[in-house]
HTML snippet that shows the backbone in 3Dmol.js (N, CA, C, O; Angstrom):
<script src="https://3Dmol.org/build/3Dmol-min.js"></script>
<div id="view" style="width:600px;height:400px;position:relative"></div>
<script>
const pdb = `
ATOM      1  N   UNK A   1      21.978   5.447   1.576  1.00  0.00           N
ATOM      2  CA  UNK A   1      20.833   4.031   2.316  1.00  0.00           C
ATOM      3  C   UNK A   1      20.492   3.780   0.643  1.00  0.00           C
ATOM      4  O   UNK A   1      19.900   4.638  -0.011  1.00  0.00           O
ATOM      5  N   UNK A   2      20.935   2.529   0.076  1.00  0.00           N
ATOM      6  CA  UNK A   2      20.800   1.289  -1.115  1.00  0.00           C
ATOM      7  C   UNK A   2      19.116   1.367  -1.159  1.00  0.00           C
ATOM      8  O   UNK A   2      18.464   1.540  -0.129  1.00  0.00           O
ATOM      9  N   UNK A   3      18.490   1.216  -2.506  1.00  0.00           N
ATOM     10  CA  UNK A   3      16.849   0.679  -1.890  1.00  0.00           C
ATOM     11  C   UNK A   3      17.005  -1.011  -1.603  1.00  0.00           C
ATOM     12  O   UNK A   3      15.996  -1.486  -1.081  1.00  0.00           O
ATOM     13  N   UNK A   4      18.020  -1.904  -1.842  1.00  0.00           N
ATOM     14  CA  UNK A   4      18.115  -3.785  -1.566  1.00  0.00           C
ATOM     15  C   UNK A   4      18.441  -2.867   0.256  1.00  0.00           C
ATOM     16  O   UNK A   4      17.383  -3.023   0.866  1.00  0.00           O
ATOM     17  N   UNK A   5      19.182  -2.280   0.930  1.00  0.00           N
ATOM     18  CA  UNK A   5      19.010  -2.114   2.544  1.00  0.00           C
ATOM     19  C   UNK A   5      17.710  -1.849   2.793  1.00  0.00           C
ATOM     20  O   UNK A   5      17.116  -2.419   3.708  1.00  0.00           O
ATOM     21  N   UNK A   6      17.097  -0.899   1.953  1.00  0.00           N
ATOM     22  CA  UNK A   6      15.961   0.001   2.964  1.00  0.00           C
ATOM     23  C   UNK A   6      15.221  -1.394   2.641  1.00  0.00           C
ATOM     24  O   UNK A   6      15.371  -2.172   3.583  1.00  0.00           O
ATOM     25  N   UNK A   7      14.417  -1.972   1.516  1.00  0.00           N
ATOM     26  CA  UNK A   7      13.721  -2.778   1.588  1.00  0.00           C
ATOM     27  C   UNK A   7      14.256  -3.939   2.558  1.00  0.00           C
ATOM     28  O   UNK A   7      13.369  -4.005   3.409  1.00  0.00           O
ATOM     29  N   UNK A   8      15.333  -4.986   2.916  1.00  0.00           N
ATOM     30  CA  UNK A   8      15.422  -5.477   3.308  1.00  0.00           C
ATOM     31  C   UNK A   8      15.128  -4.764   5.123  1.00  0.00           C
ATOM     32  O   UNK A   8      15.222  -5.556   6.061  1.00  0.00           O
ATOM     33  N   UNK A   9      14.955  -3.997   5.265  1.00  0.00           N
ATOM     34  CA  UNK A   9      15.524  -3.294   7.266  1.00  0.00           C
ATOM     35  C   UNK A   9      13.621  -2.473   7.903  1.00  0.00           C
ATOM     36  O   UNK A   9      13.198  -2.058   8.981  1.00  0.00           O
ATOM     37  N   UNK A  10      13.070  -2.608   6.579  1.00  0.00           N
ATOM     38  CA  UNK A  10      11.412  -2.571   6.397  1.00  0.00           C
ATOM     39  C   UNK A  10      10.667  -3.128   5.911  1.00  0.00           C
ATOM     40  O   UNK A  10      10.888  -3.950   5.022  1.00  0.00           O
ATOM     41  N   UNK A  11       8.961  -2.667   6.618  1.00  0.00           N
ATOM     42  CA  UNK A  11       8.170  -3.910   5.864  1.00  0.00           C
ATOM     43  C   UNK A  11       8.093  -3.050   4.198  1.00  0.00           C
ATOM     44  O   UNK A  11       8.604  -2.053   3.687  1.00  0.00           O
ATOM     45  N   UNK A  12       7.401  -3.830   3.909  1.00  0.00           N
ATOM     46  CA  UNK A  12       6.642  -2.907   2.131  1.00  0.00           C
ATOM     47  C   UNK A  12       6.595  -1.029   1.841  1.00  0.00           C
ATOM     48  O   UNK A  12       7.300  -0.126   1.390  1.00  0.00           O
ATOM     49  N   UNK A  13       5.593  -1.203   2.300  1.00  0.00           N
ATOM     50  CA  UNK A  13       5.010   0.196   1.958  1.00  0.00           C
ATOM     51  C   UNK A  13       5.896   0.668   2.917  1.00  0.00           C
ATOM     52  O   UNK A  13       6.553  -0.286   2.501  1.00  0.00           O
ATOM     53  N   UNK A  14       6.518   1.138   3.709  1.00  0.00           N
ATOM     54  CA  UNK A  14       7.610   1.452   4.483  1.00  0.00           C
ATOM     55  C   UNK A  14       8.525   1.756   3.876  1.00  0.00           C
ATOM     56  O   UNK A  14       8.925   2.913   3.745  1.00  0.00           O
ATOM     57  N   UNK A  15       9.181   0.436   3.240  1.00  0.00           N
ATOM     58  CA  UNK A  15      10.419   0.508   2.696  1.00  0.00           C
ATOM     59  C   UNK A  15      10.108   1.324   0.805  1.00  0.00           C
ATOM     60  O   UNK A  15      11.012   1.900   0.200  1.00  0.00           O
ATOM     61  N   UNK A  16       8.940   1.180   0.344  1.00  0.00           N
ATOM     62  CA  UNK A  16       8.480   1.754  -1.424  1.00  0.00           C
ATOM     63  C   UNK A  16       8.349   3.815  -1.083  1.00  0.00           C
ATOM     64  O   UNK A  16       8.545   4.748  -1.862  1.00  0.00           O
ATOM     65  N   UNK A  17       7.874   3.805   0.652  1.00  0.00           N
ATOM     66  CA  UNK A  17       8.000   5.873   0.600  1.00  0.00           C
ATOM     67  C   UNK A  17       8.964   5.853   0.678  1.00  0.00           C
ATOM     68  O   UNK A  17       9.529   6.575  -0.142  1.00  0.00           O
ATOM     69  N   UNK A  18      10.020   4.955   1.799  1.00  0.00           N
ATOM     70  CA  UNK A  18      11.618   5.398   1.826  1.00  0.00           C
ATOM     71  C   UNK A  18      12.483   5.270   0.095  1.00  0.00           C
ATOM     72  O   UNK A  18      13.424   6.030  -0.134  1.00  0.00           O
ATOM     73  N   UNK A  19      12.026   4.267  -0.958  1.00  0.00           N
ATOM     74  CA  UNK A  19      12.364   4.616  -1.716  1.00  0.00           C
ATOM     75  C   UNK A  19      11.861   5.710  -3.036  1.00  0.00           C
ATOM     76  O   UNK A  19      12.344   5.631  -4.166  1.00  0.00           O
ATOM     77  N   UNK A  20      11.171   6.370  -2.772  1.00  0.00           N
ATOM     78  CA  UNK A  20      10.590   7.853  -3.666  1.00  0.00           C
ATOM     79  C   UNK A  20      10.962   9.114  -2.984  1.00  0.00           C
ATOM     80  O   UNK A  20      10.546  10.191  -3.410  1.00  0.00           O
ATOM     81  N   UNK A  21      12.161   8.978  -1.356  1.00  0.00           N
ATOM     82  CA  UNK A  21      12.217   9.575  -1.458  1.00  0.00           C
ATOM     83  C   UNK A  21      13.996   9.419  -1.449  1.00  0.00           C
ATOM     84  O   UNK A  21      14.618  10.145  -0.674  1.00  0.00           O
ATOM     85  N   UNK A  22      14.623   8.611  -2.190  1.00  0.00           N
ATOM     86  CA  UNK A  22      16.033   8.767  -2.344  1.00  0.00           C
ATOM     87  C   UNK A  22      15.852  10.003  -3.734  1.00  0.00           C
ATOM     88  O   UNK A  22      15.029  10.627  -4.405  1.00  0.00           O
ATOM     89  N   UNK A  23      18.017   9.635  -3.408  1.00  0.00           N
ATOM     90  CA  UNK A  23      17.889  11.240  -3.811  1.00  0.00           C
ATOM     91  C   UNK A  23      18.037  10.423  -5.983  1.00  0.00           C
ATOM     92  O   UNK A  23      18.163   9.279  -6.421  1.00  0.00           O
ATOM     93  N   UNK A  24      17.949  11.461  -6.486  1.00  0.00           N
ATOM     94  CA  UNK A  24      17.482  11.101  -8.264  1.00  0.00           C
ATOM     95  C   UNK A  24      18.393   9.733  -8.837  1.00  0.00           C
ATOM     96  O   UNK A  24      17.966   8.940  -9.676  1.00  0.00           O
ATOM     97  N   UNK A  25      19.831   9.656  -8.134  1.00  0.00           N
ATOM     98  CA  UNK A  25      20.748   9.248  -9.204  1.00  0.00           C
ATOM     99  C   UNK A  25      20.786   7.708  -7.995  1.00  0.00           C
ATOM    100  O   UNK A  25      21.876   7.151  -7.863  1.00  0.00           O
ATOM    101  N   UNK A  26      19.446   7.102  -7.134  1.00  0.00           N
ATOM    102  CA  UNK A  26      19.545   6.013  -6.991  1.00  0.00           C
ATOM    103  C   UNK A  26      18.293   5.714  -7.572  1.00  0.00           C
ATOM    104  O   UNK A  26      17.740   4.819  -6.932  1.00  0.00           O
ATOM    105  N   UNK A  27      17.519   6.177  -8.693  1.00  0.00           N
ATOM    106  CA  UNK A  27      16.641   5.927  -8.695  1.00  0.00           C
ATOM    107  C   UNK A  27      16.289   4.742  -9.842  1.00  0.00           C
ATOM    108  O   UNK A  27      15.447   3.845  -9.884  1.00  0.00           O
ATOM    109  N   UNK A  28      17.415   5.214 -10.799  1.00  0.00           N
ATOM    110  CA  UNK A  28      17.236   3.694 -11.738  1.00  0.00           C
ATOM    111  C   UNK A  28      18.049   2.588 -11.044  1.00  0.00           C
ATOM    112  O   UNK A  28      18.789   1.966 -11.807  1.00  0.00           O
ATOM    113  N   UNK A  29      18.058   2.330 -10.149  1.00  0.00           N
ATOM    114  CA  UNK A  29      19.004   1.155  -9.552  1.00  0.00           C
ATOM    115  C   UNK A  29      17.733   0.625  -8.396  1.00  0.00           C
ATOM    116  O   UNK A  29      17.639  -0.505  -7.917  1.00  0.00           O
ATOM    117  N   UNK A  30      16.967   1.620  -8.174  1.00  0.00           N
ATOM    118  CA  UNK A  30      15.429   1.642  -7.124  1.00  0.00           C
ATOM    119  C   UNK A  30      14.550   0.303  -7.920  1.00  0.00           C
ATOM    120  O   UNK A  30      14.221  -0.808  -7.501  1.00  0.00           O
ATOM    121  N   UNK A  31      14.309   1.158  -9.573  1.00  0.00           N
ATOM    122  CA  UNK A  31      13.469   0.400 -10.542  1.00  0.00           C
ATOM    123  C   UNK A  31      14.066  -1.299 -11.107  1.00  0.00           C
ATOM    124  O   UNK A  31      13.458  -2.334 -11.379  1.00  0.00           O
ATOM    125  N   UNK A  32      15.450  -0.946 -11.102  1.00  0.00           N
ATOM    126  CA  UNK A  32      16.061  -2.321 -11.615  1.00  0.00           C
ATOM    127  C   UNK A  32      15.741  -3.111 -10.160  1.00  0.00           C
ATOM    128  O   UNK A  32      15.302  -4.259 -10.233  1.00  0.00           O
ATOM    129  N   UNK A  33      15.931  -2.577  -9.012  1.00  0.00           N
ATOM    130  CA  UNK A  33      15.590  -3.610  -7.948  1.00  0.00           C
ATOM    131  C   UNK A  33      14.705  -4.294  -7.345  1.00  0.00           C
ATOM    132  O   UNK A  33      14.742  -5.379  -6.763  1.00  0.00           O
ATOM    133  N   UNK A  34      13.532  -3.201  -7.635  1.00  0.00           N
ATOM    134  CA  UNK A  34      11.901  -3.454  -7.726  1.00  0.00           C
ATOM    135  C   UNK A  34      11.432  -4.467  -8.436  1.00  0.00           C
ATOM    136  O   UNK A  34      10.676  -5.385  -8.118  1.00  0.00           O
ATOM    137  N   UNK A  35      12.175  -4.097  -9.835  1.00  0.00           N
ATOM    138  CA  UNK A  35      11.882  -4.863 -11.233  1.00  0.00           C
ATOM    139  C   UNK A  35      11.976  -6.642 -10.581  1.00  0.00           C
ATOM    140  O   UNK A  35      11.027  -7.372 -10.296  1.00  0.00           O
ATOM    141  N   UNK A  36      13.409  -6.932 -10.500  1.00  0.00           N
ATOM    142  CA  UNK A  36      13.974  -7.843 -10.403  1.00  0.00           C
ATOM    143  C   UNK A  36      12.984  -8.513  -9.209  1.00  0.00           C
ATOM    144  O   UNK A  36      12.397  -9.585  -9.352  1.00  0.00           O
ATOM    145  N   UNK A  37      12.928  -7.801  -8.195  1.00  0.00           N
ATOM    146  CA  UNK A  37      12.184  -8.256  -6.924  1.00  0.00           C
ATOM    147  C   UNK A  37      10.523  -8.687  -7.458  1.00  0.00           C
ATOM    148  O   UNK A  37       9.960  -9.510  -6.736  1.00  0.00           O
ATOM    149  N   UNK A  38       9.939  -8.299  -8.365  1.00  0.00           N
ATOM    150  CA  UNK A  38       8.571  -8.836  -9.155  1.00  0.00           C
ATOM    151  C   UNK A  38       8.975  -9.672  -9.880  1.00  0.00           C
ATOM    152  O   UNK A  38       8.609 -10.802  -9.556  1.00  0.00           O
ATOM    153  N   UNK A  39       9.744  -9.596 -10.968  1.00  0.00           N
ATOM    154  CA  UNK A  39       9.986 -10.763 -11.848  1.00  0.00           C
ATOM    155  C   UNK A  39      10.354 -12.368 -10.851  1.00  0.00           C
ATOM    156  O   UNK A  39      10.084 -13.485 -11.292  1.00  0.00           O
ATOM    157  N   UNK A  40      10.793 -12.195  -9.924  1.00  0.00           N
ATOM    158  CA  UNK A  40      11.344 -13.237  -9.525  1.00  0.00           C
ATOM    159  C   UNK A  40       9.777 -13.613  -8.377  1.00  0.00           C
ATOM    160  O   UNK A  40       8.891 -14.452  -8.540  1.00  0.00           O
ATOM    161  N   UNK A  41       9.930 -12.831  -7.520  1.00  0.00           N
ATOM    162  CA  UNK A  41       8.125 -13.215  -7.269  1.00  0.00           C
ATOM    163  C   UNK A  41       6.932 -13.760  -7.788  1.00  0.00           C
ATOM    164  O   UNK A  41       6.100 -14.556  -7.354  1.00  0.00           O
ATOM    165  N   UNK A  42       7.093 -13.018  -9.000  1.00  0.00           N
ATOM    166  CA  UNK A  42       6.314 -13.585 -10.111  1.00  0.00           C
ATOM    167  C   UNK A  42       6.295 -15.159 -10.248  1.00  0.00           C
ATOM    168  O   UNK A  42       5.585 -16.110  -9.920  1.00  0.00           O
ATOM    169  N   UNK A  43       7.611 -14.868 -10.997  1.00  0.00           N
ATOM    170  CA  UNK A  43       7.634 -16.747 -11.029  1.00  0.00           C
ATOM    171  C   UNK A  43       7.568 -17.959  -9.883  1.00  0.00           C
ATOM    172  O   UNK A  43       7.417 -19.162 -10.095  1.00  0.00           O
ATOM    173  N   UNK A  44       7.732 -17.251  -8.560  1.00  0.00           N
ATOM    174  CA  UNK A  44       7.082 -18.323  -7.627  1.00  0.00           C
ATOM    175  C   UNK A  44       5.815 -18.629  -7.374  1.00  0.00           C
ATOM    176  O   UNK A  44       5.210 -19.659  -7.076  1.00  0.00           O
ATOM    177  N   UNK A  45       5.518 -17.415  -7.571  1.00  0.00           N
ATOM    178  CA  UNK A  45       3.436 -17.176  -7.265  1.00  0.00           C
ATOM    179  C   UNK A  45       3.230 -18.206  -8.421  1.00  0.00           C
ATOM    180  O   UNK A  45       2.632 -19.272  -8.278  1.00  0.00           O
ATOM    181  N   UNK A  46       4.010 -17.596 -10.023  1.00  0.00           N
ATOM    182  CA  UNK A  46       3.494 -19.600 -11.355  1.00  0.00           C
ATOM    183  C   UNK A  46       4.002 -20.939 -10.973  1.00  0.00           C
ATOM    184  O   UNK A  46       3.444 -22.026 -11.121  1.00  0.00           O
ATOM    185  N   UNK A  47       5.174 -20.667 -10.449  1.00  0.00           N
ATOM    186  CA  UNK A  47       5.502 -22.733  -9.622  1.00  0.00           C
ATOM    187  C   UNK A  47       4.307 -23.371  -9.098  1.00  0.00           C
ATOM    188  O   UNK A  47       3.800 -24.466  -9.339  1.00  0.00           O
ATOM    189  N   UNK A  48       3.935 -22.282  -8.211  1.00  0.00           N
ATOM    190  CA  UNK A  48       3.321 -22.827  -7.055  1.00  0.00           C
ATOM    191  C   UNK A  48       2.230 -23.044  -7.405  1.00  0.00           C
ATOM    192  O   UNK A  48       1.840 -24.209  -7.480  1.00  0.00           O
ATOM    193  N   UNK A  49       1.312 -21.852  -7.764  1.00  0.00           N
ATOM    194  CA  UNK A  49       0.044 -22.392  -8.940  1.00  0.00           C
ATOM    195  C   UNK A  49       0.182 -23.663  -9.656  1.00  0.00           C
ATOM    196  O   UNK A  49      -0.409 -24.735  -9.521  1.00  0.00           O
ATOM    197  N   UNK A  50       1.329 -23.186 -10.641  1.00  0.00           N
ATOM    198  CA  UNK A  50       0.956 -24.389 -11.547  1.00  0.00           C
ATOM    199  C   UNK A  50       1.138 -26.256 -10.577  1.00  0.00           C
ATOM    200  O   UNK A  50       0.835 -27.336 -11.085  1.00  0.00           O
ATOM    201  N   UNK A  51       1.673 -26.050  -9.227  1.00  0.00           N
ATOM    202  CA  UNK A  51       1.430 -27.138  -8.813  1.00  0.00           C
ATOM    203  C   UNK A  51       0.649 -27.639  -7.829  1.00  0.00           C
ATOM    204  O   UNK A  51       0.654 -28.756  -7.312  1.00  0.00           O
ATOM    205  N   UNK A  52      -0.272 -26.336  -7.551  1.00  0.00           N
ATOM    206  CA  UNK A  52      -1.529 -27.009  -7.132  1.00  0.00           C
ATOM    207  C   UNK A  52      -2.248 -26.892  -8.261  1.00  0.00           C
ATOM    208  O   UNK A  52      -2.924 -26.463  -7.326  1.00  0.00           O
ATOM    209  N   UNK A  53      -2.848 -26.817  -9.350  1.00  0.00           N
ATOM    210  CA  UNK A  53      -3.638 -27.290 -10.437  1.00  0.00           C
ATOM    211  C   UNK A  53      -3.322 -28.575 -10.234  1.00  0.00           C
ATOM    212  O   UNK A  53      -4.210 -29.354  -9.888  1.00  0.00           O
ATOM    213  N   UNK A  54      -1.805 -29.078 -10.443  1.00  0.00           N
ATOM    214  CA  UNK A  54      -1.467 -29.953 -10.879  1.00  0.00           C
ATOM    215  C   UNK A  54      -2.108 -30.978 -10.167  1.00  0.00           C
ATOM    216  O   UNK A  54      -2.643 -31.974 -10.653  1.00  0.00           O
ATOM    217  N   UNK A  55      -1.985 -30.556  -8.542  1.00  0.00           N
ATOM    218  CA  UNK A  55      -2.062 -31.869  -7.128  1.00  0.00           C
ATOM    219  C   UNK A  55      -4.018 -31.294  -7.358  1.00  0.00           C
ATOM    220  O   UNK A  55      -4.909 -31.774  -6.657  1.00  0.00           O
ATOM    221  N   UNK A  56      -4.178 -30.637  -8.037  1.00  0.00           N
ATOM    222  CA  UNK A  56      -5.957 -30.543  -7.741  1.00  0.00           C
ATOM    223  C   UNK A  56      -6.143 -31.344  -8.766  1.00  0.00           C
ATOM    224  O   UNK A  56      -7.005 -32.185  -8.507  1.00  0.00           O
ATOM    225  N   UNK A  57      -5.578 -31.463 -10.107  1.00  0.00           N
ATOM    226  CA  UNK A  57      -6.625 -32.129 -11.237  1.00  0.00           C
ATOM    227  C   UNK A  57      -6.735 -33.678 -10.983  1.00  0.00           C
ATOM    228  O   UNK A  57      -7.466 -34.379 -11.682  1.00  0.00           O
ATOM    229  N   UNK A  58      -5.869 -34.253  -9.804  1.00  0.00           N
ATOM    230  CA  UNK A  58      -5.078 -35.209  -9.418  1.00  0.00           C
ATOM    231  C   UNK A  58      -4.359 -36.503 -10.648  1.00  0.00           C
ATOM    232  O   UNK A  58      -4.553 -37.703 -10.839  1.00  0.00           O
ATOM    233  N   UNK A  59      -3.528 -35.503 -11.229  1.00  0.00           N
ATOM    234  CA  UNK A  59      -2.149 -35.756 -11.794  1.00  0.00           C
ATOM    235  C   UNK A  59      -0.971 -35.578 -11.045  1.00  0.00           C
ATOM    236  O   UNK A  59      -0.768 -35.007  -9.973  1.00  0.00           O
ATOM    237  N   UNK A  60      -0.232 -36.185 -11.826  1.00  0.00           N
ATOM    238  CA  UNK A  60       1.130 -35.982 -10.743  1.00  0.00           C
ATOM    239  C   UNK A  60       2.746 -36.376 -11.440  1.00  0.00           C
ATOM    240  O   UNK A  60       3.760 -36.262 -10.751  1.00  0.00           O
TER     241      UNK A  60
END
`;
const viewer = $3Dmol.createViewer("view");
viewer.addModel(pdb, "pdb");
viewer.setStyle({}, {cartoon: {color: "spectrum"}});
viewer.zoomTo();
viewer.render();
</script>
């Protein structure tokens, strides 16, 4: 099973535990997948937060 399949089919906590148990040759893919996921999530969070600040301050 690949890291992406594990993340798609399990809740996040369970997926992380399963990813830790993957064979060593899957670890690089796991790190790259998680890094991309966190980068994407952080970008979306920052965009959402910036919109909230603009709306809260009355700037449109």
